[in-house]
C-alpha positions in Angstrom: 58.1 -9.0 69.3 55.0 -6.8 69.2 56.6 -4.9 66.3 56.9 -8.2 64.3 53.3 -9.1 65.0 52.1 -5.6 64.1 54.3 -5.7 60.9 52.9 -9.1 59.9 49.3 -7.9 60.5 50.0 -4.8 58.4 51.5 -6.9 55.6 48.5 -9.2 55.7 46.2 -6.2 55.4 48.2 -4.9 52.5 48.0 -8.2 50.6 44.2 -8.2 51.2 44.0 -4.6 50.0 46.0 -5.4 46.8 43.7 -8.4 46.1 40.6 -6.3 46.6 42.1 -3.6 44.3 42.7 -6.2 41.5 39.2 -7.6 41.9 37.8 -4.0 41.9 39.8 -3.2 38.7 38.3 -6.2 36.9 34.8 -5.2 37.8 35.5 -1.6 36.6 36.8 -2.9 33.3 33.6 -5.1 32.9 31.5 -2.0 33.8 33.2 0.1 31.1 32.7 -2.6 28.5 29.0 -2.8 29.5 28.7 0.9 29.3 30.1 1.0 25.8 27.7 -1.7 24.7 24.9 0.1 26.3 25.8 3.3 24.4 25.9 1.3 21.1 22.4 -0.1 21.9 21.1 3.4 22.7 22.4 4.6 19.3 20.8 1.7 17.5 17.5 2.3 19.3 17.6 6.0 18.4 18.2 5.0 14.7 15.3 2.5 14.8 13.0 5.1 16.4 13.9 7.5 13.6 13.0 4.9 11.0 9.8 4.1 12.8 8.9 7.7 12.9 9.5 8.1 9.2 7.4 4.9 8.5 4.6 6.4 10.6 4.7 9.6 8.7 4.6 7.6 5.4 1.6 5.6 6.8 -0.2 8.8 7.6 0.4 10.1 4.1 -0.8 6.8 2.7 -3.9 7.0 4.8 -4.6 10.5 3.5 -4.0 9.3 -0.1 -6.3 6.3 0.6 -9.1 8.6 1.8 -8.6 10.8 -1.3 -8.7 7.7 -3.5 -11.8 6.4 -1.8 -13.6 9.7 -2.4 -12.6 9.5 -6.1 -13.8 6.0 -6.4 -17.2 7.0 -4.9 -17.4 9.9 -7.4 -16.4 7.6 -10.3 -19.1 5.1 -9.3 -21.7 7.8 -9.4 -20.5 8.9 -12.8 -20.5 5.3 -14.0 -24.1 5.0 -12.9 -25.0 8.2 -14.7 -23.3 6.9 -17.8 -25.1 3.6 -17.6 -28.4 5.4 -17.3 -27.5 7.6 -20.3 -26.5 4.5 -22.4 -29.7 2.8 -21.4 -31.8 5.8 -22.5 -29.8 6.2 -25.7 -31.2 5.0 -29.1 -30.4 1.5 -30.1 -29.2 0.6 -33.6 -31.4 -1.9 -35.5 -29.5 -5.1 -36.1 -30.0 -6.8 -39.5 -31.0 -10.4 -39.4 -28.1 -12.6 -40.3 -28.5 -15.9 -42.1 -28.7 -18.7 -39.6 -25.6 -20.9 -39.4 -26.6 -24.6 -38.8 -23.6 -25.1 -36.5 -24.5 -22.1 -34.3 -28.3 -22.5 -34.4 -29.8 -22.4 -30.9 -30.8 -25.7 -29.6 -34.2 -26.7 -28.3 -32.7 -27.6 -24.9 -31.7 -24.9 -22.5 -28.0 -24.4 -22.1 -26.5 -23.2 -18.8 -24.6 -20.0 -19.4 -21.6 -19.3 -17.2 -21.1 -15.9 -15.6 -18.2 -15.2 -17.8 -20.2 -15.9 -21.0 -23.0 -13.6 -19.7 -20.5 -10.8 -19.1 -18.9 -11.2 -22.5 -22.4 -11.2 -24.1 -23.3 -8.0 -22.2 -20.0 -6.4 -23.1 -20.5 -7.2 -26.8 -24.0 -5.8 -26.6 -22.7 -2.6 -25.0 -20.0 -2.2 -27.6 -22.6 -2.7 -30.3 -24.8 0.0 -28.8 -22.0 2.4 -28.3 -20.8 1.8 -31.9 -24.3 2.4 -33.2 -24.7 5.6 -31.2 -21.3 6.8 -32.2 -21.9 6.3 -35.9 -25.4 7.9 -35.8 -24.7 10.8 -33.6 -22.1 13.6 -34.2 -20.4 14.8 -31.1 -21.9 18.0 -29.7 -19.9 20.5 -27.7 -22.4 20.2 -24.7 -22.0 16.4 -24.8 -18.2 16.8 -24.7 -18.6 19.2 -21.7 -21.0 16.7 -20.1 -18.5 13.8 -20.2 -15.5 16.0 -19.2 -15.9 15.3 -15.5 -15.9 11.6 -16.3 -12.6 11.8 -18.0 -11.2 14.0 -15.3 -12.4 11.5 -12.6 -10.8 8.7 -14.5 -7.5 10.6 -14.9 -7.5 11.6 -11.2 -8.3 8.0 -10.2 -5.3 6.8 -12.2 -3.0 9.4 -10.7 -4.1 8.6 -7.2 -3.6 4.9 -7.8 0.0 5.5 -9.0 0.7 7.7 -6.0 -0.7 5.1 -3.7 1.4 2.4 -5.3 4.6 4.6 -5.0 3.8 5.2 -1.3 3.3 1.4 -0.7 6.6 0.6 -2.4 8.3 3.2 -0.3 6.7 1.9 2.9 7.7 -1.7 2.1 11.2 -0.6 1.4 11.4 1.3 4.7 9.8 -1.6 6.7 12.0 -4.3 5.3 15.2 -2.4 5.1 15.9 -3.2 8.8 
């Protein structure tokens, strides 16, 4: 009788052990699936970190190009001021009086001039003065040498702008590729 009781206790313990083993196996399967998902997430994170690193390098390069462009803009502004001073000091061409057109005759009342009209008037005056100076003066070699830095600054400014635009497009492509 004690043998039957001991056998039944042993059978009950074996059934509990088998149930615990099945439950443990399910948990191990879930753990393996989670581990594979974690490995995939780590791989994606590594790829994203590489892209972010490349984007940062591109940003640094763009920053350096921006600094270079800023320096060139400052130099170009200085050259522009020098040119304006030279143009202002240059001889002006006498303008012959044109017959007055009754439709275009100035009125006795003041007319408000917009900023755009003022700019276009000034540009026309500048073109007239430049045209007059160009027709009266033959280019001298020292004058060509004097304006060579201006043309170089303009060319460098254009090249820097194109380079900056390429860097921005590349950065936008990298940032929005993800």
